[in-house]
Phi, psi and omega in degrees: 000128179290139177290157189255139176234133178283111170270115176262358181210164182254104174293174183288176190289321181289316172301324170305316176302320180289317182288329187292339179291326192247344186230154160274124183263131182242118185257140178211132186246010178263098189292330189245029171284164174293101184270005183291336179298341174276056189293344185279341184286128174261357180211161175229134169252112194262349186058219181254019178279155173291150173228128190239104191260081187287315180230128182273139176300134195306319190259011193288124178243349177202157171235127180261131181213120183275064171203169189264319174271125185250024180298340179280352174273128188296145185295339185293348174288326179296331178279351176264002181066037182267132180285126179261120174247114182216196184267092179265193184289352175274359184278095181258326197285329191237005190300332185304329195284306185280338173291325178291319179302305182297325181285324173309313183293314179311317185284327174301318183297309174317304182301318183287328178289320176298327180284326173303318180276354182060035177270129166283128182280334174307125176096342183276167184255122183259120176258126181244124173259114190101100182245057166275219182296311182291314184295325180290325176297312172315308185301318185299310185301329180301332186293334178289342182260010181051055186256152164273144185237124171238151182215154173241132177211120173224101185207154177270325175216170190314310186251004187261057188284124172237156183247129172244104190288067180281177181295326185294318178310305179292334180295313179306313179305307192291314192272351186278133174286324182227132173235137181227140194244130182225054173237157180288163179272126169209187182291341178278323187264345179305119179075012182305332178249099191230202189308310183300324188282318176298325174294331185275340180298146176291153179300135182062028168300157177257136190230121180233126176233113177243021188264274169214138186307312191283000165306324180260131169302112182302313179303309182292329171298317185292327183284324178298318173295313187287334170276003184060025170300324179224172166254135192226142176214134173216180188244033186233063182294130182109346178284318173263165174302152180292114177261130170249057183249147179301332189260025181221133171230132176230137179233145190278065175054055180246005185314306184261009184267074178241160184297311181306312183291313188296319185298312183290325175293315182295315178297316177297310185293331177295311180302320178293319177305317185288322173304311179303313182294332180272357177089015174279140183287141181249000000 
């Protein structure tokens, strides 16, 4: 008998084919229902939706998620020794797909904000906070617009990003006409853009966040928006109050959600889940 895996999202057709060879698939589209009743399932495929596990299914061994940052999966999974299988720094073969999609979306927000401000990009300084795979791709696109690029990146490994509030960090914030954020959310990065950073920003600076919302202090951000200190865009529609202001653009978490990117990540995660259930090291 095949082990059962609960699908809370529908992977692409090729990923389904991979999973069906090793698992019996159980489908549920009600994300916030009590999934503890699926006690026969050894794994969950959660897709890009939020997962709230109030009660862990008894036999749950792993959760598969086709994304890099897993902060949207509640922390009570770690205390239960459940393996989280996602797109970590080992993901080399398909990484360009989702990286490209998110970097392109970042630039769509930059271009829209610049047009709202009637700002010419040529000759302006782009500040990138977090110079990993996405940050570097954003930087490459800046070359086409004849922009100066400065960046801040302080990390020991790809996803173990920690913050050292050194002079260069503040220098990037202060000199940039446009600031875009590309760091994972953790205890070190939460609220890293707060009052001190907003005070340093140029008047009418453009601030773009396609990383995670809580990297920015919400209270200080709202003040900066409402006083028209900055132009702001993010990919987290619903995190802030609904603004009908000329200086705000929000999209509903669609940065990496392109057909090409999603297909490749679904296939990658499906293969990883098969390896895990077979006892292969990940």
